[in-house]
Each structure stands twice: as C-alpha cells, then as structure tokens.
C-alpha positions in Angstrom: 0.3 0.0 0.0 3.0 2.4 0.6 3.9 2.5 -2.9 -0.1 3.0 -3.9 0.2 5.9 -1.8 3.1 7.8 -3.3 1.6 6.8 -6.9 -1.8 8.6 -5.6 0.6 11.7 -4.0 2.1 11.7 -7.8 -1.1 11.9 -9.3 -2.7 14.5 -7.0 0.0 17.1 -8.1 -0.2 16.1 -11.3 -4.1 17.4 -11.3 -2.6 20.4 -9.0 -0.1 21.6 -11.7 -3.0 21.5 -14.2 -5.6 23.6 -12.4 -3.2 25.9 -11.3 -3.4 25.0 -7.6 0.1 25.5 -5.8 -1.2 24.1 -2.4 -4.2 22.0 -1.6 -5.6 21.3 1.6 -7.3 17.9 2.1 -9.9 17.7 5.0 -11.1 14.2 6.2 -14.6 14.9 6.4 -17.7 15.2 4.3 -20.3 18.2 3.2 -22.1 17.4 6.4 -18.9 17.7 8.8 -19.3 14.1 10.4 -16.8 13.0 12.5 -16.8 9.5 10.6 -17.7 10.3 7.2 -19.0 7.7 4.6 -16.1 5.7 2.8 -17.4 7.7 -0.6 -16.0 10.9 1.1 -12.6 9.5 3.1 -10.4 10.6 0.5 -7.6 11.9 2.6 -7.5 8.6 4.3 -7.1 7.2 0.7 -4.3 9.3 -0.1 -2.2 9.3 3.1 -2.7 5.5 4.5 -3.7 7.1 7.4 -6.8 5.8 8.4 -9.0 3.9 11.2 -12.3 1.9 11.4 -13.3 4.8 14.0 -12.6 7.7 11.9 -9.4 9.9 12.1 -9.0 13.4 12.7 -6.6 14.6 10.2 -6.0 17.4 7.7 -3.3 16.6 4.5 -1.2 19.4 3.1 0.3 18.9 -0.2 2.6 21.2 -2.2 4.9 20.3 -5.3 7.3 19.3 -2.7 5.8 18.7 0.8 3.0 16.2 1.9 2.3 16.4 5.5 -0.7 15.4 7.6 -2.1 16.8 10.9 -3.9 15.0 13.6 -4.1 15.2 17.5 -2.4 13.7 20.0 -4.9 10.7 20.3 -3.2 9.5 16.8 0.2 10.5 17.0 1.6 7.1 17.3 -0.5 5.7 15.0 -0.4 8.0 12.1 3.8 8.1 12.5 3.5 4.3 11.8 1.0 4.6 9.1 2.5 7.1 7.4 6.1 5.7 7.1 6.9 5.5 3.4 4.1 7.4 1.9 5.5 10.1 1.0 3.4 12.1 3.9 4.9 13.4 7.2 2.8 13.3 10.7 2.3 17.1 12.1 1.1 17.8 15.3 -1.9 19.2 16.2 -2.0 19.8 19.4 0.6 19.5 22.7 3.9 21.4 23.4 5.1 20.4 19.9 1.9 21.7 17.6 2.2 23.3 14.6 -0.5 25.9 13.3 -1.6 24.3 9.6 -3.0 27.8 8.4 0.1 29.2 9.3 2.3 26.9 7.9 0.6 27.1 4.8 0.9 30.8 4.8 4.4 30.9 5.4 5.1 28.1 2.8 2.9 29.5 -0.3 4.4 32.4 -1.8 2.4 35.6 -2.4 0.2 35.5 -5.9 -0.2 31.6 -5.6 -3.1 29.9 -5.1 -4.4 27.1 -2.2 -7.2 24.8 -3.1 -9.6 23.3 -1.1 -13.1 20.8 -1.8 -15.7 24.0 -0.3 -18.0 21.1 0.2 -15.8 19.1 2.6 -14.6 22.5 4.6 -17.2 24.2 6.7 -18.2 27.9 6.1 -16.3 28.4 9.4 -12.9 26.9 8.6 -13.1 28.2 5.1 -13.6 31.5 6.0 -10.6 31.5 8.8 -8.4 30.2 6.0 -9.3 32.9 3.5 -8.9 35.4 6.1 -5.0 34.4 6.8 -4.6 33.8 2.7 -6.1 37.2 1.9 -3.8 39.0 4.7 -0.8 37.1 2.6 -2.0 37.8 -0.5 -2.6 34.6 -1.5 -5.9 33.2 -3.4 -8.1 30.5 -2.3 -9.8 28.4 -5.1 -13.0 26.8 -2.7 -13.8 24.3 -6.3 -10.7 22.1 -6.2 -12.2 18.6 -6.5 -9.4 16.3 -7.3 -10.6 13.1 -6.4 -13.2 13.1 -9.0 -10.2 12.7 -11.5 -7.5 10.6 -9.4 -9.9 8.0 -7.3 -11.4 5.9 -10.0 -12.8 3.2 -8.0 -14.4 5.6 -5.1 -17.2 4.2 -3.7 -20.7 5.6 -4.1 -22.6 7.3 -1.8 -24.4 5.0 0.9 -28.1 3.6 -0.3 -28.8 1.7 2.9 -32.7 2.1 4.2 -34.1 3.9 6.8 -36.4 3.2 9.4 -38.7 5.3 12.0 -36.9 5.3 15.5 -39.9 4.4 18.1 -41.6 7.7 19.5 -42.2 6.0 22.5 -38.8 5.7 23.3 -38.2 9.3 21.9 -40.7 10.7 23.7 -41.3 13.1 21.5 -43.1 13.8 18.0 -41.6 15.4 15.0 -44.0 18.2 14.7 -42.8 18.9 18.5 -39.4 18.7 17.8 -40.0 21.0 14.6 -41.8 23.3 16.2 -38.9 23.9 18.8 -36.9 24.2 16.3 -38.6 26.9 14.6 -38.8 28.9 17.8 -35.1 28.9 18.1 -34.6 29.8 14.5 -37.3 32.7 15.0 -35.0 33.8 18.4 -32.0 34.4 15.8 -34.1 36.8 13.5 -34.3 34.1 10.5 -37.3 32.2 9.2 -35.9 29.2 8.1 -33.2 26.8 8.3 -31.2 24.3 6.7 -29.5 21.5 8.7 -26.5 19.9 7.3 -25.6 17.7 10.2 -26.5 14.5 10.3 -27.2 13.7 13.8 -29.7 17.2 13.5 -31.2 15.8 10.7 -32.0 12.2 12.4 -32.9 14.1 15.5 -35.6 16.3 14.0 -37.0 13.1 11.8 -37.2 10.6 14.3 -35.7 8.4 11.3 -32.6 6.3 11.7 -30.6 3.9 9.1 -27.6 1.5 10.0 -24.0 1.7 7.9 -24.3 5.3 6.3 -22.3 6.5 9.0 -20.1 3.5 10.6 -21.2 2.9 14.3 -24.0 5.8 13.8 -27.6 5.0 13.1 -27.5 8.2 10.9 -27.9 9.0 7.1 -27.0 11.0 4.4 -29.5 14.0 3.8 -30.0 18.0 4.1 -33.2 19.4 6.1 -34.8 22.4 4.9 -37.6 24.0 7.1 -39.6 27.3 6.7 -42.7 28.3 8.3 -44.8 26.4 5.8 -42.3 23.9 4.0 -40.3 20.8 5.3 -38.0 19.2 2.8 -35.6 16.6 3.4 -32.9 15.8 0.5 -32.0 12.3 0.1 -31.6 9.6 -2.3 -35.1 8.3 -2.5 -33.8 4.9 -2.7 -33.5 5.0 0.5 -36.7 5.1 1.5 -39.5 2.3 2.7 -42.9 2.4 2.7 -42.9 2.9 6.2 -40.8 6.0 6.0 -42.5 7.1 3.4 -45.9 7.1 5.3 -43.7 8.7 8.4 -42.8 11.8 6.0 -45.7 12.4 4.8 -47.4 12.2 8.2 -45.3 15.1 9.1 -45.9 16.9 6.0 -42.0 16.1 5.0 -41.4 16.7 0.7 -38.7 14.6 -0.5 -36.2 16.0 -3.4 -33.2 14.4 -4.2 -29.8 14.6 -2.6 -28.3 16.6 -4.9 -31.1 18.9 -5.3 -30.1 20.8 -2.2 -27.8 23.1 -4.1 -29.7 24.5 -6.9 -32.9 24.6 -4.2 -30.8 27.0 -1.8 -29.5 29.0 -5.1 -33.8 29.5 -6.2 -34.7 30.6 -2.4 -36.7 33.8 -2.5 -34.8 36.8 -1.8 -36.9 37.8 1.7 -35.7 34.3 3.0 -33.3 34.5 5.9 -31.7 31.6 6.1 -30.4 30.1 9.4 -26.9 28.1 8.5 -24.9 27.0 11.2 -21.2 27.9 9.8 -19.5 25.1 11.4 -21.5 22.3 10.2 -22.7 23.8 6.7 -20.1 23.3 4.1 -18.4 26.3 2.3 -19.8 24.5 -1.1 -23.3 24.9 -0.1 -23.0 28.5 1.4 -21.7 29.5 -1.9 -24.8 28.7 -3.6 -27.2 30.4 -1.2 -29.1 33.0 -3.3 -31.0 34.4 0.0 -30.1 36.1 2.9 -27.7 34.3 5.2 -27.9 34.1 8.9 -25.2 32.1 10.6 -25.8 30.7 14.3 -27.5 27.5 15.1 -25.8 26.5 18.2 -29.4 26.4 19.6 -30.6 23.5 17.5 -27.4 21.2 19.1 -28.8 22.3 22.4 -32.1 21.0 21.8 -30.7 17.8 20.8 -28.6 17.6 23.5 -30.9 17.9 26.1 -32.4 14.5 27.0 -36.1 14.3 28.2 -37.6 12.0 31.1 -38.5 9.4 28.1 -35.1 9.0 26.8 -32.9 9.1 30.3 -35.5 6.3 31.1 -34.8 4.3 28.2 -31.0 4.8 28.8 -31.1 3.1 31.8 -32.2 0.3 30.0 -29.6 0.4 27.4 -27.3 0.9 30.8 -28.6 -2.6 31.9 -28.2 -4.3 28.5 -24.4 -3.0 28.0 -23.4 -3.9 32.0 -25.1 -7.6 30.9 -22.7 -7.9 27.9 -19.8 -6.6 29.3 -20.4 -9.0 32.1 -20.1 -12.1 30.1 -17.4 -10.2 27.8 -15.0 -9.7 30.9 -16.0 -13.6 32.5 -14.8 -14.9 29.3 -11.5 -12.7 29.4 -10.4 -13.8 32.6 -11.6 -17.6 32.0 -9.6 -17.6 28.9 -6.3 -15.6 29.6 -4.5 -18.4 31.4 -5.3 -20.7 28.4 -3.0 -18.2 26.2 -5.3 -18.1 23.5 -6.3 -14.6 23.4 -5.3 -11.8 21.1 -6.6 -8.0 20.7 -8.3 -8.9 17.7 -10.3 -12.0 19.1 -11.5 -9.9 22.3 -12.9 -7.0 19.8 -14.8 -9.3 17.7 -15.9 -11.1 20.7 -17.3 -8.0 22.5 -18.9 -7.0 19.3 -20.7 -10.5 19.2 -21.9 -10.1 22.9 -23.2 -6.9 22.6 -25.2 -7.6 19.0 -26.8 -10.7 20.9 -29.0 -8.6 22.6 -31.8 -7.9 19.4 -32.1 -4.1 20.5 -28.6 -3.6 19.9 -28.1 -2.2 16.4 -24.2 -2.0 16.2 -21.5 -1.0 18.3 -21.3 3.1 18.9 -17.5 2.7 17.7 -15.0 -0.3 16.8 -14.0 -1.4 20.3 -10.7 -0.1 21.5 -8.8 -3.3 22.9 -5.3 -2.4 23.9 -2.4 -4.8 25.5 -0.4 -2.9 27.3 1.9 -0.9 25.0 -0.8 -0.7 23.0 -3.3 0.8 25.4 -1.0 3.8 25.4 -2.2 4.4 21.8 -5.5 6.7 22.7 -7.5 5.6 20.0 -5.7 2.5 19.0 -7.3 -0.3 16.6 -6.3 -3.8 16.7 -5.6 -5.0 13.0 -3.8 -8.2 11.4 -0.8 -6.1 11.9 -0.4 -4.9 15.1 -2.4 -7.4 17.0 -0.7 -9.4 19.9 -1.3 -12.1 22.0 -2.5 -11.3 25.8 0.0 -13.3 27.2 2.1 -12.5 30.8 1.4 -9.7 33.3 -0.3 -6.6 32.3 -3.2 -4.2 32.0 -6.0 -4.4 29.2 -7.5 -1.3 28.2 -11.0 -2.0 26.6 -12.9 1.2 25.5 -16.3 0.2 23.7 -20.2 1.2 23.0 -23.0 -0.2 21.8 -25.7 1.9 20.1 -28.8 0.1 21.6 -32.5 1.4 20.5 -33.1 2.5 24.0 -29.8 5.0 23.8 -26.0 5.3 22.8 -23.4 3.5 25.6 -19.4 4.4 25.9 -17.4 2.6 28.5 -13.7 2.3 29.3 -12.4 -0.6 31.7 -8.5 -1.1 32.3 -8.1 -4.4 34.0 -5.0 -6.2 35.6 -4.5 -9.2 34.1 -1.7 -11.5 36.0 -0.1 -9.6 38.3 -0.2 -5.5 38.3 3.3 -3.5 39.1 3.2 -0.8 41.9 3.5 1.7 39.6 0.8 0.4 37.6 -1.8 0.2 40.5 -0.4 4.1 41.3 -1.1 5.3 38.0 -4.3 3.7 37.8 -5.6 5.3 41.1 -4.3 8.8 40.4 -6.8 8.6 37.3 -9.6 7.3 39.4 -9.3 10.2 42.0 -9.8 12.4 39.0 -12.8 10.3 37.8 -14.3 10.3 41.3 -13.3 14.2 41.7 -15.8 14.8 38.6 -18.1 12.7 39.1 -19.0 13.7 42.7 -18.8 17.9 41.5 -21.9 20.1 42.5 -21.4 23.2 40.3 -23.7 26.4 39.9 -26.1 26.6 36.9 -24.2 28.3 33.8 -21.0 26.4 34.7 -19.0 24.9 31.4 -17.4 22.1 30.9 -13.7 23.8 31.0 -14.4 25.0 34.5 -14.8 21.2 35.8 -12.0 20.2 33.8 -9.1 20.4 36.0 -10.9 18.6 38.8 -10.4 15.4 36.8 -6.5 16.2 35.9 -5.4 18.2 39.2 -4.0 14.4 41.0 -2.0 13.5 37.6 -0.7 17.4 37.6 0.4 17.2 40.9 3.1 14.6 39.7 3.9 16.3 36.6 1.6 14.0 34.7 -1.0 14.6 31.9 -3.1 13.5 29.2 -4.0 15.8 26.0 -7.8 14.5 25.1 -11.1 16.0 26.4 -12.2 14.7 29.5 -15.5 14.5 28.5 -17.7 14.8 25.5 -21.5 14.5 25.2 -23.2 11.4 24.0 -26.5 11.1 21.7 -29.3 9.2 22.0 -29.3 6.7 19.6 -27.3 9.0 17.2 -23.8 10.1 17.7 -21.3 8.8 20.4 -19.8 12.1 20.3 -22.2 14.6 20.2 -22.4 18.7 20.7 -22.2 21.3 21.7 -21.1 21.0 25.5 -18.2 18.9 26.3 -15.4 18.9 29.4 -11.8 19.9 28.2 -8.9 22.2 28.6 -9.8 24.7 25.9 -13.3 26.3 26.9 -16.2 25.6 25.4 -19.2 28.3 25.7 -21.9 25.6 26.5 -23.1 25.3 30.3 -23.6 21.9 31.5 -27.6 21.6 31.8 -30.0 18.7 33.1 -30.7 16.2 30.7 -27.1 16.5 29.1 -25.3 13.2 28.9 -22.0 13.6 29.0 -18.4 11.2 29.7 -16.1 11.2 32.3 -12.9 9.7 31.0 -9.4 11.0 32.5 -6.3 8.7 31.6 -2.9 8.3 31.6 -0.6 7.0 28.8 2.9 6.0 29.0 4.0 5.4 25.0 5.8 1.6 24.8 4.0 0.5 28.1 0.9 0.8 29.4 -2.5 2.9 29.0 -5.0 3.6 31.8 -8.8 5.2 31.2 -11.5 4.9 33.3 -14.9 6.0 31.6 -18.3 6.3 32.5 -21.5 8.4 31.4 -22.7 11.1 33.7 -26.1 13.0 33.1 -26.5 16.4 34.4 -29.3 16.8 37.2 -30.5 19.2 39.6 -28.8 19.2 42.9 -30.1 22.0 45.0 -31.5 25.8 45.2 -30.0 28.1 47.8 -29.8 31.5 48.4 -26.6 31.6 45.9 -28.7 30.1 43.1 -29.4 26.9 41.6 -26.9 24.1 41.6 -26.4 21.0 39.5 -24.5 17.7 39.8 -23.7 14.3 37.8 -25.4 10.9 38.2 -23.2 8.2 36.9 -25.2 6.1 34.7 -23.1 3.1 33.6 -23.1 0.4 34.9 -20.0 -2.2 35.2 -17.5 -2.7 37.9 -14.2 -0.7 38.3 -11.1 -3.1 38.9 -10.3 -2.8 42.6 -7.5 -5.1 42.0 -5.8 -1.8 40.6 -6.9 0.4 43.4 -3.8 1.5 45.8 -6.3 2.4 48.7 -3.5 3.9 50.7 -3.8 6.8 48.2 -7.8 7.4 48.4 -9.7 9.5 50.7 -12.7 8.0 53.0 -14.9 9.8 50.4 -13.2 8.4 47.6 -13.7 4.8 48.9 -17.2 5.5 50.1 -18.0 6.8 46.4 -16.3 3.8 44.7 -17.7 1.3 47.2 -21.2 2.8 46.7 -21.3 3.0 42.8 -20.3 -0.9 43.0 -23.6 -1.7 45.1 -25.5 0.5 42.6 -23.8 -2.0 39.9 -24.3 -5.1 41.4 -28.1 -4.4 42.7 -29.4 -3.3 39.1 -27.4 -5.8 37.3 -27.7 -9.1 39.1 -31.6 -9.8 38.6 -30.3 -10.0 34.9 -27.8 -12.9 35.4 -27.5 -16.4 35.8 -25.9 -18.0 39.2 -22.5 -17.9 37.8 -22.5 -15.0 36.2 -23.8 -13.1 39.2 -21.0 -14.6 41.4 -18.6 -13.2 39.6 -20.2 -9.7 39.9 -20.4 -9.8 43.5 -16.9 -10.8 44.0 -16.0 -7.8 41.5 -18.2 -5.2 43.6 -16.8 -6.1 46.8 -16.2 -3.1 49.2 -12.8 -1.9 49.9 -11.5 -0.5 52.8 -8.3 1.5 54.3 
C-alpha cells in the first residue's frame, strides 16, 4: 500500500499543476462535517494511508515538494506508523510541539499563489478563517478544487442503506413537536428558515435512523430544509421504505433528490432569511445560497443535547443491557486468559458479538479499542492483522467500547489487570480514578461550563507532573452519535453550560508510550442538585453500570470519601445487574463489587 500512496500523491500533484493549484488542503470529513464520514468522502485516508475504522482526525496538505498530515495527540503514534514510506509526514495538531496548519500554509505558499480546497468538505467557518489568513498574505483561495473526481477511479458510491422509524414511545417526542421547538430557536435568531446539514441534527429532527451510512452511528446522508410552511428532505430516494415514506407524509415532509439541495438554496426567495450553522454547513453549500444568510444555529444542537425523561428512562435500560454484555465479556476474558489463546482482535470480535446478541443493539457505537500493555498507550488504538498481539504475561488491558441500542448510546472504558500488576501501575491507575471520582462528585452552579470543571479530573496527575491531552468528557447522543455537542469537558473552554438532561462522558486517562495506558470512563447525566440563596446548583448522576477493577486500586492513596463513592457505585452496579444474570455471572459480579477499605 505504501507504494500505492506514493502513486496517489504523484497523481494529485499532476492534477494540481493542471488546475493551477500550488497548495492543496484536504479535510477528513464530508459535506455534513461528519466526524466519521462514509467511505465515499474518506479521500484523505485513501490518499495518505492514515486511516481507522473509528475515523481519524486528520488534514492533509500537499505542495509540489511537501506532503504533510496533521492530527491530534490521540493519533500521534498511529499516524507515525501508518504514514511511514507514504511520502507524508505527520504533523502535531496539539501538545507542546504543535504546528498551526494555516500558519504553515501561509508561510510556505508564496504571495500570488493559489491554495485549493473542496468547499463541500470544509465548513463555512473553517473556510472563512483560512481565507482571511490567505488574503492577509496575498494568497488566493480556490474553493472548488475537487481532485478526487479525477484521481480516485474506484471511489465508493454514496451509501444506499434503507431508513427506519425510531419508535416515538422511546424518543418521547413527535417530529411536529421537535420542529416546532426548532423553529422557535430559528425565529429567536432572526431567521425564518433553516437548512440542517449535520446528519445527527437531521436524524434527531425526523425521528429516522438507518444502519451503515455512517459507521457506528445510525444516521443517514441527507439535508433538511424547514421554514414556516415547508419541510424538505434532500435524500437519495432509494433509501426510503413504505414505512418511512408514510412517516414523512404524516409530518408533511416532502422529498427531493440529495443532489438537488444546491439548486434549491440558490432559488430561495430573496426575502428568505436562512439560518446556517457555520461550523456544520459546507462552504460549497453556502456559496450557492441565493437569499440572506443568518449565521447561528447553536440552539438546534442544544435542543438535541438535552434528553427528556423518556430518553433518560430508556438510557437506563440500555445501560442494563450493556452491563450484562460487559459482564459476560470480562468473565470470558478472565476464564480464557490463562489458556494463552486470546489476542486483541479476538477480544474485539468477541465483545462485538456479545453486544450484538441483544436484538435491541443495532451496532457498536464505535469500533472497540482493545489495547494490551503498550497498545493501551495509543489513545485510539485499533487492533489490525498487522498490530494484533497475544494477551499473555502480566499487564494491563484497556477496553474502550460502546453500543448503539434503540434505547440509547453507551460508551465505557475499563482498564483491568491480567496477571500481577506492578506498584507503579496501581499508583497510576489510582491517580486516574481519583480524578474520575472528583468529577463524578462535582456540584456546580447553573451556568458552569465543562472547561471550568476539567481540572477536577486532571489535578492528581498534574501534581506529579503527568498529563493527558484528550478531552475529559464529550457529549453523547441518544441512539445517534457517540460524540455529540455542544457541551464538553476539556482544557479549552467551550461556551455551552452544562444543563440537566445532558449526557456526557467522564474519562480521564494516562498513557505511557511503550508501556501501558489507563482510562476509566463512565457516562454522567447532569441533574438538579439544590437551590439556595446563592442560586441553582447541579450535579452528575453516573449511569454506566459495570465494576471498576479494585485490584488496581492503591487504597492508601484514597480518601474516605473516595472509598465511599467507589463502594456505593459498586453496590449500585451489583443491585442493578444481578437480577439479569445467571448464577455464575451473579457470583462473578458480586466478587468484583466487594467493598474495599483502607
């Protein structure tokens, strides 16, 4: 494949020269700014060889004599390995050695030259930031450069999977109700129409889902236009079933072909004030709009992020189902480990099979990350035929996984010891656990943002000069995307406050390259805590149901309150899951949730 990537790079440079493009920037996304785009749009991966089942945050830059690929700290190790010999060099997007991509482009493209991008795969906001910097340096921007139409002959077609209706009894809200609330947000932003490009927004608004358009997310490729009198879904019509067509008709949603969206927005009446989210709408769509544009749309994402009581009740059922699957999986790991017949890939396949045995599990919520010892230090490691290793000897096994249940989306990471852990491993595990507990126990005033709580999870690592550079928590969708905005808990400040009904992950970690990785992740729901003379306060409910490995806990490092939290959590897990398990499984769980003491 390395030789092929070099050939692809040469073909790209040839097309660049033919079109007068001196520097090209290639995003890793699609016209919907998807985190994990369909194969049709995963052209940057095809070109560079830097790829993953779970998708990769990566942006390529190619000049006549340089080929670079930027990514974040989750993928530094993986990208370095995969890019070797391809002609591409890995560039760090974050961390102390980070290089700003736009700065590099402006410094390495001469005045008067042209930078090319495919505007359909760049958001309006990203393209505008780029254009401003280029204009300041007298560099031209061509937003219509789409080279893969010429150099990628066997490019996969757009996905054609059938849609289905998500049961509104589970959702707890009709399409009419959602669109009414959505249009209130639109009017509040002084617009009278909206074009939704983000696929999770569209799935949420329509109560429709599919399988396999986007790997691990039951969402589908489409655009959705709504104004005060009209609702139009732009979609490949062979994706519709009779049930889905009836559902759309019930809610007065007309259907037009997917490719008709550009002509549609070009022909909107001049008096239309069209709301576009600049971070989710492609520059290519924006360039076609023929009416007044209003930038905004954060309110739409906010509506989706707050789960109603029906959703939260359903999510508890998803957590029970997930806890049962995880109990059976980790029991089997412990039983088979002494036999020496386990590998990372065997375990990844086994975990998928055990989740999918539940008829309400439609898919995993991402490809399971199963990392043994040194591979656990690769934050988004994915076992492959080339990297797969046997689970033998002493060490730490990191398993990050989740399921897409009709009742909700799960995401959990557990790090367990197989064999005898070292004192340093137990020490590091406990540092991470202390941070996890500190965040789980937070009480905070209304209006608090995730960035204001992030230090709670990192503080014990920082005290010893240790750190991790990924976010501590991301929003989680409801049978949509595992990663969902607008809220998050991370070092850089995100302006969205945490509000009741938001589901967020709590996942501090520590990664020692070449040795081991540790991460402990549960999902937490923001709920009311109290109202005092000082205002309204919130807290978190932990909703994930599976034990934390107490053999890795150095109890001498724990406070009494931390020990109490862990014991209470384990009591909750045991009480919830035991009625769903057979006798052997219940006995295993009881042993794993025994109280610890100092």
